[in-house]
C-alpha positions in Angstrom: -18.8 -34.3 40.7 -18.1 -37.5 38.7 -14.5 -38.6 37.9 -13.8 -38.7 34.1 -12.2 -41.9 33.1 -11.1 -43.8 30.0 -11.1 -47.6 30.3 -8.5 -49.3 28.2 -9.1 -53.1 28.0 -8.9 -56.4 26.1 -12.4 -57.7 26.9 -12.2 -61.1 28.4 -14.6 -62.1 31.1 -13.2 -60.1 34.0 -12.9 -57.0 31.8 -16.6 -57.3 30.9 -17.5 -57.6 34.5 -15.5 -54.4 35.3 -17.2 -52.6 32.5 -20.6 -53.5 33.8 -19.7 -52.0 37.1 -18.1 -48.8 35.7 -20.8 -47.9 33.1 -23.5 -47.5 35.8 -21.4 -46.2 38.7 -22.6 -42.7 39.6 -19.1 -41.7 40.6 -17.7 -42.2 37.1 -18.1 -40.5 33.8 -16.8 -43.1 31.3 -15.7 -41.0 28.4 -14.4 -43.9 26.3 -13.7 -47.6 26.3 -10.6 -48.2 24.2 -9.8 -51.7 23.0 -6.4 -53.3 23.0 -5.2 -56.7 21.8 -4.2 -59.1 24.6 -6.3 -62.1 25.7 -7.9 -61.8 22.3 -7.0 -60.4 18.9 -7.2 -56.7 18.1 -10.3 -57.1 15.9 -12.0 -59.3 18.5 -11.2 -56.9 21.3 -12.9 -54.1 19.4 -15.9 -56.2 18.6 -16.2 -57.3 22.2 -16.1 -53.7 23.5 -19.0 -52.8 21.2 -20.9 -55.9 22.0 -20.7 -55.3 25.7 -21.8 -51.7 25.4 -24.7 -52.7 23.1 -25.8 -55.4 25.6 -25.6 -53.2 28.6 -27.2 -50.1 26.9 -25.9 -47.6 29.4 -27.6 -44.2 29.8 -24.6 -42.5 28.2 -22.7 -44.3 25.5 -18.9 -43.8 25.7 -16.7 -43.5 22.7 -15.0 -46.6 21.3 -11.4 -46.9 20.3 -10.2 -49.5 17.8 -7.4 -51.9 18.9 -4.3 -52.3 16.7 -2.2 -55.4 16.3 1.4 -55.5 17.4 4.1 -57.3 15.5 5.9 -58.8 18.6 2.9 -60.2 20.3 3.5 -63.7 21.8 1.9 -66.8 20.6 -0.3 -67.3 23.6 -4.0 -68.4 23.9 -6.0 -68.4 27.1 -9.3 -69.1 25.4 -9.7 -72.1 27.6 -10.6 -69.7 30.4 -12.3 -67.0 28.4 -13.8 -68.8 25.5 -12.8 -68.6 21.8 -14.1 -65.1 21.5 -13.2 -63.9 24.9 -16.7 -63.7 26.4 -17.4 -67.3 27.3 -20.6 -68.4 25.5 -22.1 -64.9 25.4 -23.3 -64.1 21.9 -24.0 -60.5 21.0 -24.5 -58.6 17.7 -22.1 -55.8 16.8 -23.0 -53.2 14.2 -20.6 -52.2 11.5 -17.9 -49.8 12.6 -17.4 -46.9 10.2 -14.1 -45.1 10.5 -13.6 -46.0 14.2 -10.4 -44.2 15.2 -7.6 -46.1 16.9 -7.6 -46.3 20.6 -4.4 -44.2 21.1 -6.0 -41.3 19.0 -9.2 -41.4 21.1 -7.3 -41.3 24.3 -5.1 -38.4 23.1 -8.1 -36.4 21.8 -10.1 -36.7 25.1 -7.1 -35.8 27.2 -6.7 -32.6 25.3 -10.4 -31.9 25.6 -10.2 -32.3 29.4 -6.7 -31.5 30.4 -5.8 -32.7 33.9 -9.3 -34.1 34.5 -9.1 -37.6 33.0 -7.7 -40.8 34.6 -6.9 -43.9 32.6 -7.9 -47.3 34.0 -5.8 -49.9 32.1 -7.1 -53.4 32.3 -5.1 -55.0 29.5 -1.7 -54.6 27.9 -0.3 -51.1 27.8 0.0 -50.9 24.0 -2.3 -48.0 23.5 -0.8 -45.8 26.2 2.7 -46.4 25.0 1.8 -45.8 21.4 0.2 -42.5 22.4 3.2 -41.4 24.3 5.5 -42.3 21.4 3.4 -40.3 19.0 3.1 -37.2 21.2 4.9 -37.2 24.6 3.3 -33.8 25.5 0.0 -35.5 26.4 1.7 -36.7 29.6 0.9 -33.2 31.1 -2.8 -33.8 30.4 -3.2 -37.1 32.3 -4.5 -37.0 35.8 -3.6 -40.5 36.9 -3.1 -44.0 35.5 -4.3 -47.2 37.2 -2.7 -50.4 35.8 -3.9 -53.9 36.4 -0.8 -56.0 35.9 2.6 -57.2 37.0 3.7 -59.1 40.1 5.7 -58.0 43.2 6.3 -61.2 45.1 4.1 -63.9 43.6 4.5 -66.0 40.4 3.2 -64.9 37.1 0.0 -66.3 35.5 1.4 -66.8 32.0 5.0 -67.8 32.9 6.7 -68.3 36.3 8.0 -64.8 35.9 5.3 -62.8 34.2 1.7 -61.6 34.5 -0.4 -61.7 31.4 -0.9 -58.0 30.6 2.8 -57.1 30.9 3.9 -60.3 29.2 1.9 -59.5 26.1 3.6 -56.3 25.3 6.7 -55.7 27.5 8.1 -52.8 25.5 4.9 -50.9 26.0 4.9 -51.6 29.7 8.6 -50.6 29.9 7.8 -47.3 28.2 4.8 -46.5 30.5 6.7 -47.5 33.7 9.5 -45.2 32.8 7.3 -42.3 31.8 6.7 -39.4 34.2 2.9 -40.3 34.5 1.6 -40.7 38.0 0.9 -44.5 38.1 -0.9 -46.8 40.5 -0.1 -50.4 39.9 -2.4 -53.1 41.2 -0.4 -56.3 40.8 -1.4 -59.9 40.6 -0.4 -60.4 44.2 -3.5 -58.3 45.1 -6.0 -58.9 42.3 -5.5 -62.7 42.4 -6.2 -62.8 46.1 -9.8 -61.4 46.0 -11.7 -64.5 45.0 -15.4 -65.5 44.6 -17.2 -68.7 45.0 -20.1 -69.9 42.9 -22.5 -68.3 45.4 -21.7 -65.1 43.5 -24.2 -66.2 40.9 -27.0 -65.9 43.4 -26.1 -62.2 44.1 -26.1 -61.1 40.4 -28.9 -59.1 38.9 -31.8 -61.2 37.5 -31.4 -62.8 34.1 -34.3 -60.8 32.8 -32.1 -57.6 33.0 -29.6 -56.7 30.3 -26.7 -56.7 32.8 -27.9 -59.9 34.4 -28.1 -61.8 31.1 -24.5 -60.8 30.3 -23.1 -61.5 33.8 -24.8 -64.8 34.4 -23.4 -66.2 31.1 -19.9 -64.8 31.6 -19.5 -65.9 35.2 -21.1 -69.3 34.8 -18.6 -70.0 32.0 -15.8 -68.7 34.2 -16.6 -71.0 37.2 -16.9 -74.0 34.9 -13.6 -73.3 33.1 -11.7 -72.7 36.3 -13.0 -75.9 37.7 -12.4 -78.1 34.6 -9.1 -76.6 33.5 -7.4 -75.4 36.7 -9.2 -77.5 39.4 -10.2 -74.3 41.2 -13.6 -73.8 42.9 -12.9 -70.1 43.5 -12.3 -67.5 40.8 -10.4 -64.2 40.9 -11.9 -61.1 39.2 -8.7 -59.1 38.6 -10.1 -56.2 36.6 -13.1 -55.5 38.9 -10.6 -55.3 41.8 -8.6 -52.8 39.8 -11.8 -50.8 39.2 -12.4 -50.7 43.0 -8.8 -49.5 43.5 -9.6 -46.6 41.2 -12.9 -45.8 43.0 -11.9 -46.5 46.6 -8.1 -46.4 47.0 -8.5 -46.2 50.8 -9.4 -49.9 50.7 -5.8 -50.7 49.6 -2.4 -50.2 51.2 0.1 -48.5 48.9 3.8 -48.2 48.8 6.0 -46.1 46.6 8.5 -48.3 44.6 10.6 -47.8 41.6 9.8 -50.5 39.0 10.8 -51.6 35.6 9.9 -54.3 33.1 12.2 -57.0 31.5 11.9 -56.7 27.8 14.6 -59.0 26.3 14.8 -61.9 28.8 14.3 -65.3 27.3 12.5 -66.8 30.3 11.8 -63.6 32.0 10.0 -61.7 29.2 7.5 -59.3 30.8 8.8 -59.8 34.4 8.1 -56.7 36.5 11.0 -55.8 38.9 10.0 -53.7 41.9 12.9 -52.3 44.0 11.9 -53.2 47.5 15.3 -52.4 49.1 15.5 -50.0 52.0 18.3 -48.0 50.2 17.0 -46.7 46.9 16.2 -43.5 45.1 13.6 -41.5 47.1 11.6 -40.2 44.2 9.3 -42.4 42.2 6.1 -41.8 40.3 4.8 -45.3 40.9 2.7 -46.4 43.8 2.0 -50.1 44.2 -0.8 -51.8 46.0 0.7 -54.1 48.7 -2.4 -54.9 50.7 -6.2 -54.9 50.4 -9.3 -55.2 52.5 -10.6 -58.2 50.7 -14.1 -58.6 52.2 -15.0 -54.9 51.6 -13.7 -55.1 48.1 -15.8 -58.2 47.5 -18.9 -56.3 48.8 -18.1 -53.3 46.6 -17.9 -55.5 43.5 -21.2 -57.2 44.2 -22.9 -53.9 45.0 -21.7 -52.4 41.7 -23.0 -55.4 39.7 -26.4 -55.3 41.5 -26.6 -51.6 40.8 -26.0 -52.2 37.1 -28.9 -54.6 37.1 -31.2 -52.0 38.5 -30.4 -49.7 35.7 -31.0 -51.9 32.7 
C-alpha cells in the first residue's frame, strides 16, 4: 500500500531532484506538489513545479498548488547556485494555469479527503502549512506526519551564521509550525549538508535520451559548476533528496526527541532554530530531530531512485 504524500517545495535544483525521485517511487502516491516562495519568487516557484512535472511526465499527474508571496520575505538571492529561474540552465515550457488554487487550499482539501492518511514533505519555507493552520486549525487532526527539511542543531546556517535558508525565509511560519501539535520530523542542515556527491554522480544518472535524464543532467551539471566556481567546492549536497529518503526510509537515520523553537525577531539571529538539548527539560515533545545518518546507504538510495525514474520515462 503506497503512502499518500503532498510535497511542498520552492523548486530549485535539489527540490527538482527530489521530485524526480518521488514521482516514480512505487512506495509513494504523490497527491499534490504545492509551490512556495523561497529560493525563487512565488510565481517562478509555481511555474517551476509545472515545468518539472511536464518534463518528467509521470504516470499519474499530481495536483499543483499555487505559491503566494509574503510581505516580510527577506531580500536574498541564491541564484548564483540555482540559476536565475531556479533550475540552472534547464528550459521547459509551462502551459497557462487557469484558476490554480493556492497551495494552502490544495493541502487542506486533500487532508480532508484522506483524513489521517497523508504526510507532508516540506522541502521549502513553511509558509503554506502555517497559512493553512491559521485559516483552519482543525486540519491538524487530519495530518499523519510532517517531514521538514530545515533548521540547524549544532552547525552554522547556510544563509547567515545563525540560520538555514528555509527557516530564514519565513520565520513566523516556521515558528507557528514548530509550536503546533502536528507530529513533526525535522531533518536539519547538520544531516542534509553532510550527504555529499562528487561529479561521478553524473555517470550514474539516467541517459540523456530519457525525460528524467535530460532534466537531471542539466540540473546537476549546473550545480557542480556553480559550487566549484562560487564556493570552491568539488562536492555538492542534495539536501531535499536526503529529506525524501528520511520520509521513505526513516530507519537509516538516528532520531532524538527535542523541544524546538524559531527566533522570529532577532536582528542577527532571524530564523535561528533553537533545539533544547539539555538533559533536564520537558519530557513531552511532538518534534523528532535527525541527529545521525547512514550516509553511504542514503547516497545509494538517492542514486537508485534517480535511475528508476529514468527507466520510467
